[in-house]
C-alpha positions in Angstrom: 14.6 -6.1 0.5 12.8 -9.0 -1.0 9.6 -9.2 -3.0 7.6 -12.0 -1.5 4.5 -11.9 -3.6 2.7 -10.0 -6.4 -1.1 -9.8 -6.7 -3.3 -9.1 -9.7 -6.2 -7.7 -7.7 -7.3 -6.6 -4.2 -8.8 -9.8 -3.1 -5.6 -11.7 -4.1 -3.5 -9.1 -2.3 -5.4 -9.7 1.0 -4.9 -13.5 0.6 -1.2 -13.2 -0.1 -0.7 -10.7 2.7 -2.2 -13.2 5.1 0.0 -16.0 3.8 3.3 -14.1 3.4 3.1 -11.6 6.3 5.1 -8.9 4.5 6.5 -5.9 6.5 5.6 -3.4 3.7 3.0 -3.6 0.9 3.2 -1.4 -2.1 -0.2 -1.3 -3.7 -1.8 0.5 -6.7 -4.8 2.7 -5.9 -6.5 1.4 -9.1 -6.7 -2.4 -8.9 -9.4 -4.7 -10.3 -12.0 -6.5 -8.1 -11.2 -4.4 -5.0 -9.4 -1.1 -5.4 -6.2 -0.4 -3.4 -7.8 1.9 -0.8 -10.6 -0.5 0.1 -8.0 -3.4 0.1 -5.9 -1.4 2.5 -8.9 -0.9 4.8 -9.8 -4.6 4.7 -6.2 -5.6 5.5 -6.2 -3.3 8.5 -9.6 -4.6 9.7 -8.3 -8.1 9.4 -5.2 -7.2 11.5 -2.6 -7.5 8.8 0.3 -5.6 10.4 2.1 -4.6 7.2 2.7 -0.9 6.4 1.0 0.0 3.2 2.2 2.4 0.6 -0.3 3.5 -2.1 0.8 4.2 -5.7 -1.4 6.4 -8.0 -1.2 7.9 -11.4 -2.3 11.3 -10.0 -2.1 13.2 -6.8 -5.5 13.7 -5.5 -5.9 15.1 -1.9 -9.3 13.2 -1.5 -7.6 9.9 -2.4 -4.7 10.7 0.0 -7.2 11.3 2.8 -9.1 8.1 2.0 -5.8 6.1 1.9 -4.9 7.5 5.3 -8.3 6.7 6.8 -7.9 3.1 5.5 -4.5 2.6 7.1 -2.0 3.5 4.4 1.1 5.1 5.7 2.3 6.4 2.4 1.0 7.7 -1.0 3.3 8.1 -4.0 2.5 9.4 -7.4 3.9 7.0 -10.0 5.9 9.6 -11.9 7.8 10.2 -8.7 8.3 6.5 -7.9 11.8 6.3 -9.3 13.1 8.6 -6.7 10.6 8.2 -3.8 9.6 4.6 -3.7 12.7 2.9 -2.2 13.1 5.6 0.5 9.4 5.3 1.3 9.7 1.5 1.6 12.6 1.9 4.0 10.9 4.6 6.0 7.7 2.4 6.2 9.8 -0.5 7.4 11.4 1.6 10.1 8.0 3.0 11.1 8.9 6.6 10.2 6.7 7.0 7.1 3.5 9.0 7.7 0.9 10.5 5.3 
């Protein structure tokens, strides 16, 4: 695994995803300028092929559904990230992660 970029907001994330073409993107639901769910949707509309995993402070079924509709393949609550994030990244890369 290699981190190829970090973004401070949703618009920057889209730009970097176009430039770096990552396999997997880990993105916070709460980002400035453009939130993570809308950013994921825009990435998918633009044809960015990366798998997207959303991170959130809270589990919220409505947010999970929005993330799914906008192209995210995973949703992880931050307090579970220590144990779940790396396996989720690997599963997303293999195409076996699904919300």
